C-alpha positions as CSV (number, residue, x, y, z in Angstrom):
1,X,3.8,-2.2,14.7
2,X,1.7,-0.9,11.7
3,X,0.0,-4.3,11.4
4,X,-1.0,-4.2,15.1
5,X,-2.4,-0.7,14.5
6,X,-4.4,-2.0,11.5
7,X,-5.7,-5.0,13.5
8,X,-6.7,-2.7,16.4
9,X,-8.5,-0.3,14.0
10,X,-10.5,-3.2,12.5
11,X,-11.4,-4.7,15.9
12,X,-12.6,-1.3,17.2
13,X,-14.7,-0.6,14.1
14,X,-16.3,-4.1,14.1
15,X,-17.0,-3.9,17.8
16,X,-18.6,-0.4,17.4
17,X,-20.8,-1.6,14.5
18,X,-21.7,-5.0,15.8
19,X,-25.2,-4.0,16.8
20,X,-26.2,-3.3,13.1
21,X,-28.2,-6.3,11.8
22,X,-30.0,-7.0,8.5
23,X,-33.6,-8.3,8.3
24,X,-32.4,-11.9,8.9
25,X,-30.5,-10.9,12.0
26,X,-27.0,-11.2,10.5
27,X,-24.4,-8.8,11.4
28,X,-23.8,-6.1,8.7
29,X,-20.1,-5.5,9.6
30,X,-17.9,-8.5,10.3
31,X,-14.2,-9.4,10.1
32,X,-13.3,-11.3,7.0
33,X,-9.8,-12.6,7.7
34,X,-6.7,-11.2,6.1
35,X,-5.9,-10.2,2.6
36,X,-4.4,-13.0,0.5
37,X,-2.4,-10.4,-1.4
38,X,0.3,-8.8,0.6
39,X,0.7,-5.1,0.0
40,X,4.0,-3.2,-0.2
41,X,4.1,-0.1,2.0
42,X,6.9,2.5,2.1
43,X,7.4,3.6,5.6
44,X,10.1,6.2,5.0
45,X,13.1,4.3,6.3
46,X,12.2,1.0,4.6
47,X,9.5,-0.9,2.6
48,X,7.5,-3.7,4.2
49,X,4.9,-6.2,2.9
50,X,1.8,-6.8,5.0
51,X,-1.5,-8.7,4.7
52,X,-4.0,-6.1,5.9
53,X,-7.1,-7.3,7.8
54,X,-10.3,-7.4,5.8
55,X,-13.8,-6.3,6.8
56,X,-17.0,-7.4,5.2
57,X,-19.2,-4.3,5.3
58,X,-22.8,-4.9,4.0
59,X,-24.2,-1.6,4.9
60,X,-26.0,-0.2,1.8
61,X,-25.1,3.5,2.4
62,X,-21.5,3.2,3.8
63,X,-18.4,1.2,3.4
64,X,-15.6,0.5,5.8
65,X,-12.4,2.3,4.9
66,X,-9.2,2.1,6.9
67,X,-7.9,5.4,8.1
68,X,-4.4,4.2,8.9
69,X,-3.8,2.8,5.4
70,X,-6.5,4.0,3.1
71,X,-6.8,2.4,-0.4
72,X,-5.5,5.6,-2.1
73,X,-2.1,5.2,-0.4
74,X,-1.8,1.7,-1.7
75,X,-2.8,2.7,-5.2
76,X,-0.3,5.6,-5.3
77,X,2.5,3.2,-4.1
78,X,1.5,0.7,-6.8
79,X,1.6,3.3,-9.5
80,X,4.9,4.7,-8.3
81,X,6.4,1.2,-8.3
82,X,5.0,0.4,-11.7
83,X,6.2,3.5,-13.5
84,X,9.5,4.0,-11.6
85,X,11.5,3.2,-14.8
86,X,9.8,6.1,-16.6
87,X,10.6,8.9,-14.1
């Protein structure tokens, strides 16, 4: 279910920003497949691995950031998993 929510968030964002073009007429924000590295996410009751959808955002002043699973959540989980033996 979380993967479906991530896919929907990316679809909506890309659709909303599809009108943005560079000087050559290329789209500034496009889908870029899925992450090749699966991420481990703790969802309370269990831990899952998922390949999050990727977005190629070429806007000079902004960058696409997922609101459902922001990068900071992934970083905290990775740190917690890495240093679990020390706590």
